[in-house]
C-alpha positions as CSV (number, residue, x, y, z in Angstrom):
1,M,0.0,0.0,0.0
2,T,1.2,3.5,-0.8
3,I,1.1,5.7,2.4
4,P,-0.4,9.2,1.6
5,A,1.9,12.2,1.9
6,N,-0.1,13.8,4.8
7,I,0.2,10.5,6.8
8,I,4.0,10.4,6.2
9,A,4.2,14.1,7.4
10,S,2.2,13.3,10.5
11,R,4.4,10.3,11.2
12,H,7.5,12.5,11.1
13,R,6.0,14.9,13.6
14,L,5.2,12.2,16.1
15,S,7.6,10.5,18.4
16,P,9.3,7.3,16.8
17,D,7.1,4.9,18.7
18,M,3.9,6.8,17.9
19,G,5.0,7.3,14.2
20,W,5.5,3.5,13.8
21,L,2.1,2.9,15.5
22,L,0.5,5.3,13.0
23,Y,2.2,3.5,10.1
24,E,1.0,0.1,11.3
25,V,-2.6,1.2,11.9
26,T,-3.0,3.0,8.6
27,R,-1.6,0.1,6.7
28,E,-4.2,-2.1,8.1
29,F,-7.0,0.2,7.0
30,S,-6.6,-0.8,3.4
31,S,-7.2,-4.5,4.0
32,S,-10.8,-4.3,2.9
33,L,-13.2,-2.3,0.8
34,E,-16.4,-3.4,2.5
35,I,-17.7,-0.3,4.3
36,D,-19.0,-2.0,7.5
37,E,-15.7,-4.0,7.8
38,V,-13.7,-0.9,7.3
39,L,-15.6,1.1,10.0
40,G,-15.2,-1.8,12.4
41,R,-11.5,-2.1,11.6
42,V,-10.9,1.6,12.0
43,L,-12.6,1.7,15.4
44,S,-10.9,-1.4,16.8
45,L,-7.4,-0.5,15.7
46,T,-7.8,3.1,16.9
47,V,-9.1,2.0,20.3
48,S,-6.0,-0.2,20.6
49,A,-3.6,2.4,19.3
50,I,-4.9,5.2,21.6
51,K,-5.2,2.8,24.6
52,A,-8.8,3.7,25.0
53,H,-11.4,1.5,26.7
54,V,-14.2,1.7,24.1
55,G,-15.2,3.8,21.2
56,S,-17.8,4.7,18.7
57,I,-17.7,5.9,15.0
58,F,-20.2,7.8,13.0
59,L,-20.3,8.0,9.2
60,L,-22.0,11.2,8.0
61,D,-23.7,12.4,4.8
62,A,-23.2,15.8,3.2
63,D,-25.9,17.3,5.6
64,G,-24.2,15.9,8.7
65,K,-26.8,13.2,9.2
66,V,-25.5,9.9,10.6
67,V,-25.9,7.2,8.0
68,R,-23.8,4.5,9.6
69,S,-22.5,3.9,13.1
70,I,-20.9,1.6,15.5
71,L,-21.7,2.6,19.1
72,A,-19.7,1.8,22.3
73,R,-23.0,0.4,23.7
74,K,-23.8,-2.5,21.4
75,D,-26.9,-3.7,23.4
76,L,-29.2,-0.7,22.5
77,P,-32.5,-1.5,20.7
78,S,-32.8,0.3,17.4
79,E,-35.3,2.9,18.6
80,V,-33.1,3.8,21.5
81,R,-30.0,3.7,19.3
82,D,-31.5,6.3,16.9
83,S,-32.4,8.7,19.7
84,T,-29.0,8.2,21.4
85,I,-27.2,9.1,18.1
86,G,-29.5,12.2,17.7
87,A,-28.8,13.4,21.2
88,V,-25.0,13.0,20.8
89,M,-25.0,15.0,17.6
90,E,-27.3,17.7,18.9
91,K,-26.1,18.1,22.5
92,G,-23.0,15.9,23.0
93,F,-19.3,15.9,22.2
94,G,-19.8,14.3,18.8
95,G,-21.9,17.3,17.7
96,W,-19.3,19.7,19.1
97,V,-16.6,18.0,17.0
98,Y,-18.7,18.1,13.9
99,K,-19.7,21.8,14.3
100,N,-16.2,23.0,15.1
101,T,-14.4,20.6,12.7
102,Q,-11.8,20.1,15.4
103,A,-10.4,17.2,17.5
104,D,-10.3,17.7,21.3
105,I,-10.1,16.0,24.7
106,I,-12.5,16.0,27.6
107,S,-10.3,15.3,30.6
108,D,-13.2,14.8,33.0
109,T,-16.8,14.3,31.8
110,K,-18.1,15.5,35.2
111,E,-16.6,18.9,34.7
112,D,-17.2,19.4,30.9
113,S,-20.7,20.4,29.6
114,R,-19.9,19.0,26.2
115,W,-20.4,15.5,27.5
116,H,-24.1,14.5,27.3
117,V,-25.1,12.1,30.1
118,F,-27.7,9.5,29.5
119,P,-29.7,8.5,32.6
120,D,-29.6,4.8,31.9
121,D,-26.0,4.6,30.8
122,R,-24.2,1.8,32.6
123,L,-20.9,2.5,30.9
124,V,-18.5,4.4,33.1
125,T,-16.9,7.3,31.1
126,R,-14.6,9.9,32.7
127,S,-12.3,10.9,29.9
128,V,-13.0,11.2,26.2
129,I,-11.1,12.0,23.0
130,A,-12.6,12.6,19.6
131,A,-11.6,13.7,16.1
132,P,-13.4,14.4,12.8
133,L,-12.8,12.3,9.7
134,I,-12.3,14.9,7.0
135,R,-12.0,14.5,3.2
136,H,-11.9,17.3,0.7
137,D,-12.8,19.9,3.4
138,M,-15.9,18.0,4.4
139,T,-16.5,16.0,7.6
140,I,-17.5,12.5,6.6
141,G,-17.3,11.0,10.1
142,I,-16.5,11.3,13.7
143,I,-14.5,8.9,15.9
144,T,-14.9,9.1,19.7
145,L,-12.9,7.1,22.3
146,S,-13.4,6.9,26.0
147,H,-11.9,5.6,29.2
148,P,-13.3,5.1,32.7
149,K,-10.5,7.1,34.4
150,P,-10.3,10.9,34.2
151,C,-7.3,12.6,32.5
152,H,-6.4,9.4,30.6
153,F,-5.7,11.1,27.3
154,G,-3.1,13.7,26.5
155,N,-1.7,15.7,23.6
156,R,0.4,12.9,22.3
157,Q,-2.7,10.7,21.9
158,L,-4.6,13.7,20.4
159,E,-1.9,14.2,17.7
160,L,-1.9,10.4,17.0
161,L,-5.7,10.3,16.8
162,E,-5.8,13.3,14.3
163,A,-3.3,11.5,12.1
164,I,-5.2,8.2,12.3
165,A,-8.4,10.1,11.5
166,G,-6.9,11.4,8.3
167,A,-6.0,7.9,7.1
168,A,-9.3,6.5,8.3
169,A,-11.2,9.2,6.3
170,M,-9.4,8.1,3.2
171,A,-10.2,4.4,3.9
172,V,-13.8,5.2,4.6
173,E,-14.1,7.3,1.4
174,N,-12.6,4.5,-0.7
175,A,-15.0,1.9,0.8
176,S,-18.0,4.2,0.3
177,L,-17.0,4.7,-3.3
178,F,-16.6,1.0,-3.8
179,K,-20.0,0.3,-2.3
180,R,-21.6,3.0,-4.5
181,V,-20.1,1.4,-7.6
182,Q,-21.3,-2.0,-6.4
183,D,-24.8,-0.7,-5.8
184,E,-24.9,1.1,-9.2
185,R,-23.6,-2.0,-10.9
186,S,-26.3,-4.1,-9.2
187,M,-29.0,-1.6,-10.2
188,L,-27.8,-1.5,-13.8
189,K,-27.8,-5.3,-13.9
190,R,-31.4,-5.4,-12.6
191,L,-32.5,-2.8,-15.1
192,D,-30.7,-4.7,-17.9
193,T,-32.5,-7.9,-16.8
194,Q,-35.9,-6.1,-16.8
195,K,-35.2,-4.6,-20.2
196,N,-34.3,-8.0,-21.6
197,E,-37.4,-9.6,-20.2
198,F,-39.6,-6.8,-21.6
199,V,-38.0,-7.0,-25.1
200,S,-38.3,-10.8,-25.0
201,H,-42.0,-10.7,-24.1
202,M,-42.6,-8.0,-26.7
203,A,-40.8,-10.0,-29.4
204,H,-42.9,-13.1,-28.5
205,D,-46.1,-11.1,-28.6
206,L,-45.3,-9.8,-32.0
207,K,-44.9,-13.3,-33.5
208,S,-48.6,-14.1,-33.4
209,P,-49.9,-11.1,-35.3
210,L,-47.1,-11.4,-37.8
211,H,-48.0,-15.0,-38.4
212,V,-51.6,-14.0,-39.1
213,I,-50.6,-11.2,-41.4
214,F,-48.2,-13.5,-43.3
215,S,-51.0,-16.1,-43.7
216,Y,-53.3,-13.5,-45.3
217,V,-50.5,-12.3,-47.5
218,E,-50.0,-15.8,-48.8
219,L,-53.7,-16.0,-49.6
220,L,-53.4,-12.7,-51.5
221,H,-50.4,-14.0,-53.4
222,Q,-52.4,-17.1,-54.5
223,F,-55.3,-14.9,-55.6
224,S,-55.5,-14.9,-59.4
225,G,-57.4,-11.6,-59.6
226,L,-54.4,-9.4,-58.7
227,N,-52.8,-7.4,-61.4
228,E,-49.0,-6.9,-61.7
229,E,-49.0,-3.8,-59.5
230,G,-51.0,-5.7,-56.8
231,K,-48.6,-8.6,-56.9
232,G,-45.7,-6.1,-56.5
233,F,-47.4,-4.7,-53.3
234,V,-47.9,-8.2,-51.9
235,K,-44.2,-9.0,-52.6
236,E,-43.2,-5.9,-50.7
237,I,-45.4,-6.8,-47.8
238,R,-43.9,-10.3,-47.7
239,T,-40.4,-8.9,-47.7
240,A,-41.2,-6.5,-44.9
241,I,-42.7,-9.4,-42.8
242,E,-39.6,-11.5,-43.4
243,R,-37.5,-8.6,-42.2
244,M,-39.6,-8.2,-39.1
245,K,-39.4,-12.0,-38.4
246,S,-35.6,-11.8,-38.8
247,L,-35.4,-8.8,-36.4
248,I,-37.5,-10.6,-33.8
249,S,-35.5,-13.7,-34.1
250,N,-32.2,-11.8,-33.7
251,I,-33.6,-9.9,-30.6
252,L,-34.6,-13.2,-29.0
253,D,-31.2,-14.7,-29.8
254,I,-29.3,-11.9,-28.1
255,N,-31.5,-12.2,-25.0
256,R,-31.0,-16.0,-24.9
257,I,-27.3,-15.7,-25.2
258,G,-27.2,-13.0,-22.5
259,M,-29.1,-15.3,-20.1
260,G,-26.2,-17.8,-20.4
261,I,-25.1,-20.7,-22.6
262,E,-23.3,-22.8,-20.0
263,S,-25.6,-25.8,-20.5
264,E,-24.6,-25.8,-24.2
265,I,-20.8,-26.0,-23.7
266,V,-19.1,-29.1,-25.1
267,P,-15.8,-29.9,-26.7
268,V,-15.9,-28.5,-30.3
269,D,-13.6,-28.6,-33.3
270,L,-13.8,-25.1,-34.9
271,A,-12.2,-26.5,-38.1
272,F,-15.4,-28.6,-38.6
273,I,-17.6,-25.5,-38.1
274,V,-15.5,-23.6,-40.6
275,K,-16.0,-26.3,-43.2
276,D,-19.7,-26.5,-42.4
277,T,-20.1,-22.7,-42.8
278,I,-18.4,-22.7,-46.2
279,K,-20.7,-25.6,-47.3
280,N,-23.8,-23.8,-46.1
281,L,-22.9,-20.4,-47.8
282,Q,-21.6,-21.8,-51.1
283,G,-25.0,-21.2,-52.8
284,L,-25.1,-17.6,-51.7
285,S,-21.5,-16.9,-52.7
286,R,-22.0,-18.4,-56.2
287,E,-25.2,-16.4,-56.6
288,K,-23.2,-13.2,-56.0
289,G,-20.2,-14.3,-58.1
290,I,-17.9,-14.4,-55.0
291,S,-15.2,-17.0,-54.3
292,L,-15.7,-18.5,-50.8
293,A,-12.9,-20.8,-49.4
294,S,-10.9,-21.7,-46.4
295,G,-7.3,-20.5,-46.1
296,P,-4.3,-22.4,-44.9
297,G,-4.4,-23.3,-41.1
298,A,-4.5,-26.0,-38.5
299,D,-6.5,-29.1,-39.2
300,L,-7.7,-29.3,-35.6
301,L,-9.0,-26.3,-33.7
302,P,-10.3,-27.6,-30.3
303,V,-12.3,-25.3,-28.0
304,N,-15.0,-25.7,-25.4
305,G,-18.1,-24.1,-26.6
306,S,-21.6,-24.2,-28.0
307,P,-21.5,-25.7,-31.5
308,V,-24.8,-24.0,-32.4
309,R,-23.8,-20.5,-31.2
310,L,-20.3,-20.7,-32.7
311,G,-21.8,-21.8,-36.0
312,Q,-24.2,-18.9,-35.8
313,A,-21.4,-16.4,-35.2
314,L,-19.3,-17.7,-38.1
315,I,-22.4,-17.8,-40.4
316,N,-23.1,-14.1,-39.5
317,L,-19.4,-13.0,-40.1
318,A,-19.1,-14.9,-43.4
319,G,-22.6,-13.9,-44.5
320,N,-21.8,-10.2,-43.8
321,A,-18.5,-10.6,-45.8
322,I,-20.4,-12.0,-48.8
323,K,-23.1,-9.4,-48.6
324,F,-20.7,-6.4,-48.7
325,T,-18.2,-7.9,-51.2
326,P,-18.8,-6.9,-54.8
327,S,-19.2,-9.5,-57.5
328,G,-15.8,-11.0,-58.5
329,G,-14.4,-10.6,-55.0
330,A,-13.3,-13.2,-52.5
331,V,-14.0,-14.3,-48.9
332,I,-11.5,-16.4,-47.0
333,I,-12.1,-18.1,-43.6
334,Q,-8.9,-19.1,-41.9
335,G,-8.3,-20.8,-38.5
336,A,-5.1,-21.0,-36.6
337,I,-3.6,-21.7,-33.1
338,E,-1.7,-18.7,-31.8
339,E,-0.3,-18.3,-28.3
340,G,-2.6,-20.9,-26.7
341,R,-5.7,-19.6,-28.4
342,V,-7.8,-20.6,-31.4
343,V,-8.1,-17.7,-33.8
344,I,-10.6,-17.5,-36.6
345,R,-10.3,-14.8,-39.4
346,V,-12.9,-13.9,-42.0
347,T,-11.3,-11.8,-44.7
348,D,-13.1,-10.1,-47.6
349,T,-12.2,-7.9,-50.6
350,G,-15.1,-5.5,-49.9
351,P,-15.1,-1.7,-49.6
352,G,-13.4,-1.6,-46.1
353,I,-14.5,0.4,-43.1
354,P,-13.0,3.7,-42.0
355,L,-11.2,3.6,-38.6
356,E,-13.6,6.3,-37.1
357,L,-16.6,4.0,-37.8
358,Q,-15.2,0.7,-36.5
359,H,-16.2,1.4,-32.8
360,K,-19.9,1.2,-33.9
361,L,-19.6,-2.3,-35.5
362,F,-20.5,-4.5,-32.6
363,Q,-23.2,-2.2,-31.0
364,K,-26.8,-3.2,-31.1
365,F,-28.9,-1.5,-33.9
366,S,-25.8,0.3,-35.1
367,K,-25.6,1.2,-38.8
368,L,-22.5,2.7,-40.5
369,N,-24.5,4.5,-43.3
370,Q,-21.6,4.2,-45.7
371,K,-22.4,5.2,-49.2
372,E,-21.0,1.9,-50.6
373,T,-23.0,-0.3,-48.2
374,R,-26.1,1.7,-47.1
375,I,-28.6,-0.2,-49.3
376,Q,-27.4,-3.6,-48.0
377,E,-27.4,-2.8,-44.3
378,G,-29.8,-4.7,-42.1
379,H,-31.1,-4.1,-38.6
380,G,-27.7,-3.8,-37.0
381,L,-27.9,-6.9,-34.9
382,G,-25.8,-9.4,-36.8
383,L,-22.4,-8.4,-35.4
384,A,-24.0,-7.7,-32.0
385,I,-25.0,-11.3,-31.9
386,V,-21.5,-12.4,-32.9
387,K,-20.0,-10.3,-30.1
388,S,-22.5,-11.7,-27.5
389,V,-21.6,-15.2,-28.6
390,I,-17.8,-14.6,-28.3
391,D,-18.2,-12.8,-25.0
392,A,-20.2,-15.7,-23.7
393,H,-17.3,-18.0,-24.6
394,K,-14.8,-15.6,-22.8
395,G,-13.3,-14.8,-26.1
396,E,-12.1,-11.6,-27.9
397,I,-13.3,-10.1,-31.2
398,W,-11.8,-7.4,-33.3
399,V,-11.7,-6.0,-36.8
400,E,-8.9,-4.9,-39.1
401,S,-10.0,-2.8,-42.0
402,A,-9.3,0.3,-44.1
403,P,-11.2,1.9,-47.0
404,E,-10.8,0.1,-50.4
405,K,-8.6,-2.6,-48.7
406,G,-11.2,-5.0,-47.5
407,S,-11.9,-6.2,-44.0
408,T,-10.8,-9.0,-41.6
409,F,-13.2,-9.8,-38.8
410,A,-11.4,-12.1,-36.3
411,F,-12.1,-13.7,-32.9
412,S,-10.1,-15.8,-30.5
413,L,-11.2,-18.4,-28.0
414,P,-9.2,-20.3,-25.3
415,L,-7.6,-23.5,-26.7
416,S,-9.0,-26.6,-25.2
417,M,-6.5,-29.2,-24.0
418,Q,-9.0,-32.0,-23.8
């Protein structure tokens, strides 16, 4: 752990034994980022370092309201606990420390009006020492230590407590930030789950009316009374329905993949999937006048994965390459083993993609709107599906491309040793 400059400065001001104690205590503060654990650790280590009997620690919000606390009296019911904290902050020593932003000592509680006495308090307290926890000129907490004997604390302990409070404030702030990030991440995860459920239900609900519309369109198509213009309208409707069905299918696919594919994972030879992909897309490539072949590479490409999803990813990549490559061009699928990973590359001789647009490629519903490819662009989910498949396999995906130089879409997966 790197010790902050202000803590090092405080250590030099203290006596050697106190300086070493400060170093040991502050080093321990960074052992956890769980806020409750940090508060407990700060309190217990400080009680020990100052040689106090018991202590309490309050964590405050921006308005000075106590949002977390550890009290010296741990047996208090929650309703009594809340009123006790309120009294301490309003009438007691803790409130004085907060209002004055200052550490101080009460040598004898019987002679100092800053000490608030609770009628039912069975804890004997005669001397008290307290300090604010300050970060960025704001008091984020108060630590209070006590002892049953009067005049127990002196200036040496006060200096040490102030130095410890500075390090404790940093530890508490780090733990609070960590918790906030965790809470926000959990909230985003819940929202993402709810969004996926909503989209999935919506997509399923759209299937039924689309099926009905498609059935009636088929009847219209078979109706002999339509003229050529009417037949053209029916054809456009059928094309639009097919696009909608494809969009719904892609949305459902992304949601299913996002929910996890662990149950589909088996040993897979990607070399076989490459051959199968080329076989399935030969008709499409011939129709467009494009050469589709496999490049030189390893005969065996073993990974652990879902054969269906990996096949889907490779079909999408190769299908995209064929779609955007002009007639007379070529698409090559190549597999290799590199540095303990299986790497698949799909290379085309298409128009290429400018560097400034490449970051949009794997985003959902993203379209590049390039002049050369605008007409052929779909819903913007094909590459998003590929990325979700590769992510689900703990793989990496990337693109290498430049205008008029074609593109290479590649992904890598961990090599299976089975």
